[in-house]
MARGUVEX-519997 format. One record per residue: residue number from 1; chain; x, y, z of N, C-alpha, C, O in turn; residue in three letters. Coordinates in steps of 0.001 Angstrom, whole numbers. Last residue first. Layout:
<lovexs>
NUM:A:X:Y:Z:X:Y:Z:X:Y:Z:X:Y:Z:ala
...
</lovexs>
This chain:
<lovexs>
159:A:99201:207256:-20865:99220:208186:-19730:98418:207670:-18575:98330:208331:-17540:arg
158:A:100964:204516:-22181:99682:205188:-21985:99783:206082:-20769:100382:205709:-19761:glu
157:A:103316:203624:-24744:102945:203866:-23351:101634:204636:-23301:101252:205315:-24254:ala
156:A:105268:201470:-26810:104119:202355:-26621:103734:202433:-25151:103814:201450:-24415:ser
155:A:108696:201560:-26903:107565:200759:-26446:106414:201711:-26169:106556:202652:-25387:phe
154:A:111762:201211:-28593:110630:202073:-28255:109457:201157:-27900:109257:200115:-28522:met
153:A:115242:200731:-28223:113907:200158:-28306:112880:201200:-27886:113098:201969:-26950:tyr
152:A:118511:200298:-29658:117527:201075:-28903:116148:200470:-29149:115920:199789:-30149:ala
151:A:120159:199063:-31386:120651:199220:-30012:119719:200087:-29170:120098:200553:-28096:thr
150:A:120337:196813:-34116:119581:197825:-33377:120116:197864:-31950:120478:196835:-31381:ser
149:A:123302:196352:-36119:122375:195905:-35077:121575:197090:-34529:122065:198218:-34484:tyr
148:A:123211:197720:-39495:123893:197385:-38236:122849:196846:-37251:121650:196884:-37530:lys
147:A:121722:198606:-41543:122634:197501:-41845:123450:197075:-40626:124284:196174:-40717:asp
146:A:120323:200831:-40778:119593:199566:-40856:120473:198368:-41185:120014:197228:-41111:cys
145:A:122187:202900:-38445:121720:202502:-39768:121176:201089:-39790:121512:200259:-38945:gly
144:A:122734:203335:-35810:123860:203409:-36747:123484:202945:-38144:124361:202629:-38948:asp
143:A:120331:202946:-34514:121006:204239:-34358:122153:204429:-35345:122503:205561:-35679:leu
142:A:117584:201621:-35065:118915:201322:-35588:119706:202627:-35629:119742:203318:-36647:phe
141:A:115143:200447:-32927:115773:201644:-33487:117221:201303:-33836:117972:200773:-33017:val
140:A:112135:198703:-33005:113584:198600:-32854:114187:199791:-33568:113791:200114:-34688:glu
139:A:109074:199294:-31391:109969:199594:-32514:111414:199347:-32111:111852:199729:-31026:ala
138:A:105587:198552:-30846:106977:198613:-30414:107826:198943:-31630:107352:198879:-32764:thr
137:A:102229:199140:-29727:103245:199052:-30784:104621:199072:-30135:104788:199551:-29014:trp
136:A:98808:199206:-28900:100143:198656:-28634:101015:198643:-29889:100596:198198:-30957:tyr
135:A:96208:199895:-28683:97124:200897:-29249:98593:200493:-29088:99493:201332:-29135:lys
134:A:94860:197459:-27764:94284:198397:-28740:95272:199336:-29421:95177:199548:-30630:asn
133:A:95642:195660:-25802:96199:195507:-27142:95857:196635:-28108:96488:196763:-29157:pro
132:A:97841:197976:-24260:97676:196671:-24892:96240:196199:-24772:95660:196335:-23695:tyr
131:A:99427:200341:-23579:98080:200372:-24162:97747:199096:-24944:97416:199143:-26129:pro
130:A:100930:200070:-20460:101090:199722:-21872:99689:199664:-22471:98827:198986:-21911:ile
129:A:101809:202366:-17876:100850:201475:-18517:101199:201275:-19991:101692:202179:-20665:lys
128:A:104287:202385:-15454:103868:202946:-16744:102980:201929:-17441:103353:200764:-17582:ile
127:A:105454:201504:-13111:104033:201847:-13100:103536:202491:-14380:102460:203089:-14387:gly
126:A:107967:200557:-13215:107839:201982:-12898:106378:202435:-12888:106095:203615:-12681:ala
125:A:107537:197974:-14055:108074:198186:-12712:107963:199626:-12254:107876:199898:-11057:gly
124:A:106799:198482:-16693:105805:197965:-15757:106253:198152:-14316:105435:198457:-13448:leu
123:A:109306:199383:-17713:108089:200206:-17750:107103:199766:-16683:106633:200569:-15877:met
122:A:110901:197118:-17296:111256:198385:-16646:110051:199313:-16599:109795:199955:-15581:thr
121:A:109621:195296:-18976:109658:195043:-17537:110029:196296:-16745:109524:196505:-15643:asn
120:A:110035:196493:-21539:108687:196262:-21000:108713:196102:-19486:107905:196713:-18787:arg
119:A:112875:196422:-21684:112129:197684:-21795:110751:197537:-21165:110347:198365:-20348:thr
118:A:113421:193666:-21416:114003:194629:-20467:113236:195949:-20486:112973:196531:-19434:ala
117:A:112014:192573:-23638:111654:192215:-22266:112182:193221:-21248:111467:193590:-20316:asp
116:A:113398:193854:-25796:111953:193968:-25621:111583:193721:-24159:110928:194547:-23523:tyr
115:A:116036:192929:-25384:115740:194373:-25344:114252:194614:-25107:113881:195477:-24311:met
114:A:115752:190100:-25641:116198:190681:-24369:115870:192170:-24276:115467:192641:-23213:ala
113:A:112624:189625:-27400:114064:189412:-27240:114477:190133:-25963:113635:190714:-25279:asp
112:A:109949:188419:-26348:110362:188973:-27639:111835:188674:-27803:112230:187611:-28282:gly
111:A:110017:186795:-24105:108759:186951:-24838:109019:187498:-26234:108374:187081:-27196:asp
110:A:112827:184504:-23776:112220:185840:-23707:110893:185849:-24452:110663:185015:-25327:tyr
109:A:114028:182100:-24275:113759:182432:-22881:113118:183798:-22685:112888:184213:-21549:gly
108:A:115637:183208:-27136:115337:182044:-26305:115184:182458:-24844:116072:183074:-24255:glu
107:A:116595:185575:-28240:115154:185351:-28155:114790:184202:-27214:113741:184235:-26571:arg
106:A:119047:188119:-28130:118701:186732:-27835:117190:186610:-27660:116572:187449:-27004:lys
105:A:120004:190626:-28425:119038:190167:-29424:118636:188707:-29231:117958:188129:-30082:his
104:A:121850:190935:-26396:120735:191890:-26483:119631:191387:-27405:118457:191688:-27193:met
103:A:123683:188883:-27006:122893:188801:-25773:121683:189731:-25839:120599:189361:-25388:ala
102:A:124790:189890:-29375:124080:188609:-29389:123200:188457:-28156:122081:187952:-28256:asp
101:A:126024:192252:-28433:124897:192312:-29372:124107:191004:-29401:122877:191025:-29448:met
100:A:127028:193238:-25355:127076:192085:-26245:125830:192055:-27138:124717:191856:-26652:asp
99:A:126610:196767:-25137:127188:195513:-24667:127190:194465:-25747:127338:194779:-26928:gly
98:A:123692:198766:-24615:125072:198588:-25070:125581:197270:-24516:125043:196734:-23547:ser
97:A:120637:200478:-25374:121368:199333:-24856:122791:199345:-25388:123061:199867:-26470:phe
96:A:117968:202681:-24522:119154:202350:-25315:119935:201257:-24593:119891:201138:-23368:thr
95:A:114480:203211:-24726:115610:202641:-23992:116754:202368:-24952:116540:201882:-26063:ala
94:A:111564:204982:-24264:112715:204800:-25148:113888:204308:-24311:114244:204923:-23306:tyr
93:A:108080:204774:-24300:109298:204679:-23500:110416:204353:-24474:110243:203552:-25392:val
92:A:105633:207056:-25627:106423:205830:-25648:107555:205924:-24641:107932:207008:-24195:phe
91:A:102774:208523:-27130:103626:208357:-25954:104373:207026:-26052:103827:206016:-26496:gln
90:A:101033:208525:-29249:102364:209103:-29471:103290:208941:-28271:104488:209201:-28390:ser
89:A:99024:205753:-30199:99370:206791:-29222:100812:207242:-29419:101693:206437:-29719:leu
88:A:97832:205378:-33610:98459:204900:-32391:98784:206069:-31465:98814:207223:-31890:tyr
87:A:94728:205457:-35348:96020:206054:-35039:96526:205568:-33684:95755:205375:-32745:pro
86:A:95351:201853:-35550:95700:203262:-35786:94490:204179:-35671:93356:203743:-35871:pro
85:A:93783:199684:-33040:94616:199990:-34203:94855:201472:-34366:94603:202259:-33454:gly
84:A:90491:200013:-31715:91721:199233:-31859:92468:199639:-33125:91854:199904:-34158:ala
83:A:89256:203064:-30296:89191:201985:-31278:90535:201276:-31358:91582:201870:-31100:lys
82:A:89570:205266:-28693:88771:204166:-28182:88650:202983:-29122:88005:201992:-28782:gly
81:A:91337:207135:-29410:89992:207327:-29943:89068:206190:-29513:87908:206149:-29923:asn
80:A:93690:208353:-27008:93065:207252:-27728:91681:207640:-28230:90947:208373:-27567:ser
79:A:95848:211150:-27513:94781:210487:-26757:94112:209430:-27626:93985:209601:-28839:ala
78:A:97815:212039:-29249:98093:212077:-27809:97045:211356:-26971:97321:210986:-25830:ser
77:A:98694:210063:-32153:97892:211070:-31463:98152:210983:-29961:98650:209971:-29467:val
76:A:100145:209354:-35268:100197:209199:-33824:99487:210371:-33177:99649:211520:-33588:phe
75:A:99701:207498:-38304:99693:208748:-37555:99633:208427:-36061:99140:207376:-35651:asp
74:A:101509:205619:-40533:100732:205570:-39301:100842:206931:-38645:101940:207454:-38453:phe
73:A:101642:204582:-43999:101940:205480:-42875:101041:205174:-41692:99978:204566:-41821:tyr
72:A:103428:203099:-46754:102258:203246:-45898:102633:204147:-44736:103809:204439:-44519:leu
71:A:104438:203237:-50235:104694:203305:-48797:103369:203319:-48046:102313:203527:-48642:phe
70:A:103804:203444:-52882:104275:202160:-52403:104575:202119:-50914:104932:201065:-50387:gly
69:A:104683:206856:-53166:104017:205688:-53747:104649:204404:-53225:105871:204291:-53138:asn
68:A:105081:208649:-50023:105537:208247:-51360:104758:207024:-51854:104236:206251:-51052:pro
67:A:102930:210820:-48349:103390:209444:-48434:103839:209123:-49859:103070:209302:-50804:met
66:A:103686:213908:-46726:103089:213156:-47831:103730:211772:-47951:104919:211594:-47686:pro
65:A:103238:214462:-43278:104212:214239:-44346:103532:213466:-45468:102865:212466:-45203:thr
64:A:101629:214939:-41053:101099:215249:-42385:102132:215143:-43505:101913:215691:-44586:asp
63:A:104328:215462:-38789:102904:215222:-39029:102542:215661:-40441:103087:216637:-40958:ala
62:A:107605:214271:-39735:106696:215312:-39254:105250:214922:-39566:104987:214151:-40489:met
61:A:108454:210805:-39085:108551:212060:-39825:107600:213080:-39183:106895:212779:-38220:met
60:A:110181:207932:-38393:109230:208892:-37843:109495:210229:-38522:110624:210721:-38531:phe
59:A:110687:205499:-41000:111137:206569:-40102:109949:207350:-39564:108882:207420:-40175:arg
58:A:110975:201959:-41662:110739:203346:-42030:111305:204312:-41012:112245:204012:-40277:gly
57:A:109516:198804:-42003:110772:199563:-41992:110491:200989:-42419:109834:201211:-43437:trp
56:A:107310:197020:-40122:107372:198066:-41143:108681:198833:-40980:108924:199441:-39938:val
55:A:105856:194082:-39466:107129:194764:-39283:107329:195737:-40426:107498:195326:-41574:gly
54:A:103103:192710:-37885:103559:193532:-39003:104869:194194:-38608:104972:194795:-37539:his
53:A:101370:189787:-36999:102519:190660:-36746:102864:191403:-38021:102913:190816:-39102:trp
52:A:97838:189538:-36761:99058:189262:-37520:100142:190267:-37158:99868:191460:-37023:gln
51:A:96214:188937:-33609:96505:189740:-34793:97808:189349:-35461:98750:188891:-34813:gly
50:A:96486:186943:-31546:95306:187047:-32396:95639:187756:-33707:95374:187230:-34788:val
49:A:98610:187141:-29902:98228:185783:-30279:97012:185762:-31199:96553:184690:-31594:asp
48:A:98727:189832:-29412:99824:189234:-30185:99509:187806:-30616:100078:187313:-31589:val
47:A:95533:191426:-29934:96510:190730:-29110:97559:190037:-29968:97298:189696:-31122:gly
46:A:95301:194316:-32115:94813:193044:-31581:95892:192413:-30713:97049:192832:-30761:leu
45:A:96253:196473:-33470:95429:196721:-32293:94826:195467:-31691:93935:195549:-30846:gly
44:A:97907:195415:-35465:96619:196020:-35842:95693:196247:-34653:94473:196217:-34809:asp
43:A:100314:194822:-34249:99394:193713:-34526:97994:194253:-34837:97000:193609:-34502:his
42:A:103649:196098:-35009:102304:196188:-34435:101497:194957:-34837:101938:194153:-35658:his
41:A:106744:197822:-35228:106015:196556:-35146:104662:196750:-34459:104549:197467:-33466:met
40:A:109237:199308:-37148:108018:199557:-36377:107173:198283:-36407:106914:197729:-37476:phe
39:A:112437:199748:-37279:111531:198651:-37601:110352:198778:-36640:110448:198408:-35470:leu
38:A:114146:202642:-38440:113293:201996:-37440:112576:200800:-38061:112163:200840:-39221:val
37:A:116731:205006:-38542:116098:203871:-39197:115379:203056:-38127:115921:202808:-37050:asp
36:A:116100:208332:-37277:116800:207049:-37252:116020:206009:-38043:114803:206115:-38198:tyr
35:A:115538:211108:-36368:115817:210695:-37745:116660:209416:-37787:117791:209423:-38273:asn
34:A:113828:212921:-34693:114179:211527:-34421:114411:210839:-35766:113566:210076:-36234:phe
33:A:112936:215286:-35575:114154:215326:-34765:114644:213921:-34412:115748:213757:-33892:asp
32:A:111892:214447:-38950:111650:214823:-37558:112990:214925:-36840:114044:214680:-37427:ser
31:A:111722:215634:-42305:112359:214831:-41266:112028:215370:-39877:111903:216576:-39667:gln
30:A:110807:217062:-44432:109797:216465:-43558:110404:215659:-42408:109669:215064:-41620:tyr
29:A:112926:217827:-45958:112086:218902:-45424:111021:218383:-44459:110397:219169:-43746:glu
28:A:114023:215413:-46903:114646:216103:-45765:113767:217199:-45161:113862:217467:-43964:ser
27:A:113566:213161:-48487:112435:213954:-47998:112870:214799:-46803:112154:214883:-45805:met
26:A:115772:211644:-48887:115493:212676:-49887:114331:213574:-49473:114138:214641:-50057:ala
25:A:115537:209749:-46892:116552:210807:-46746:116269:211966:-47691:116495:213126:-47348:asp
24:A:113687:208058:-48107:113246:208884:-46978:114248:210001:-46689:113848:211092:-46281:leu
23:A:115376:206920:-50024:114167:207637:-50452:113664:208547:-49331:113260:209682:-49586:met
22:A:117205:205696:-48341:117674:206785:-49220:116488:207605:-49727:116575:208827:-49848:arg
21:A:115583:203746:-47232:116008:204861:-46380:116620:205998:-47190:116560:207153:-46767:phe
20:A:115269:202073:-49482:114096:202654:-48829:114509:203874:-48007:113861:204918:-48076:leu
19:A:117934:201313:-49819:117282:202119:-50855:116034:202790:-50287:115772:203955:-50584:glu
18:A:118282:199738:-47545:119062:200971:-47677:118465:201880:-48747:118489:203101:-48595:gln
17:A:116579:197580:-48201:116290:198456:-47053:117016:199783:-47181:116427:200839:-46950:arg
16:A:118020:196524:-50344:116650:197011:-50564:116241:197956:-49441:115636:199000:-49685:thr
15:A:120351:195749:-49013:120430:196768:-50071:119053:197360:-50364:118932:198561:-50606:glu
14:A:119383:193741:-47255:119917:195004:-46720:119970:196092:-47782:119665:197248:-47488:ile
13:A:116433:191989:-47468:117666:192296:-48188:118163:193678:-47757:117441:194667:-47883:asn
12:A:114060:192079:-46281:115072:191294:-45571:116438:191469:-46238:117469:191140:-45653:ser
11:A:112385:193329:-47999:113158:194184:-47093:114092:193394:-46181:114833:193982:-45394:leu
10:A:110865:191497:-49330:112067:191983:-50014:112951:192829:-49098:114132:193025:-49384:asp
9:A:108616:191174:-47755:109697:190191:-47649:110984:190671:-48305:112075:190292:-47882:arg
8:A:107483:194227:-46270:107540:193246:-47352:108738:192342:-47193:109739:192703:-46575:gly
7:A:106497:197581:-45665:106754:196228:-45190:106757:195300:-46396:106109:195567:-47409:glu
6:A:107578:200930:-45193:107114:199875:-46078:107386:198537:-45410:108370:198374:-44687:arg
5:A:106761:204213:-43940:107631:203092:-44239:106988:202101:-45175:106000:202389:-45851:gly
4:A:106397:206760:-41610:106277:206383:-43017:107249:205250:-43282:108416:205316:-42898:ile
3:A:104631:208081:-38958:105632:207090:-39342:105361:206708:-40784:104233:206371:-41144:phe
2:A:104188:211303:-37688:103758:210304:-38668:104923:209361:-38931:106061:209795:-39104:arg
1:A:102939:213530:-35277:104016:212683:-35723:103423:211653:-36681:102295:211195:-36500:met
</lovexs>
């Protein structure tokens, strides 16, 4: 699996984001079965209080998908190479949410937001390990497109 996307301040503009996803739509021969708009987040394999936060808008594509100019990619593997940062682990927990959008995205009183905390706490309660910090990543999934609220969350997991 490969994630292809782009990060930058210009992506706070919805029209710019939509253009990014139109470019990825044009790569239909490389689309994965998980063809949703995603904000992929990581800290380069460092702790959240040490490494810089990166938010990369993009999509999960097939392995070895060629990277368009101006884009970056992250490959995912089934086992850790023992080094911090990419390639990241391909295992993850996936959670969907419904209800009050403001409540789901509330940050006050949470480590991230309500979706982040609920996903993480459910994982830990089920005994699922988080590969923190070396291979840690999360992603907000925009099931209805990047111009709508995200209603799903991905959280890296370790076997």
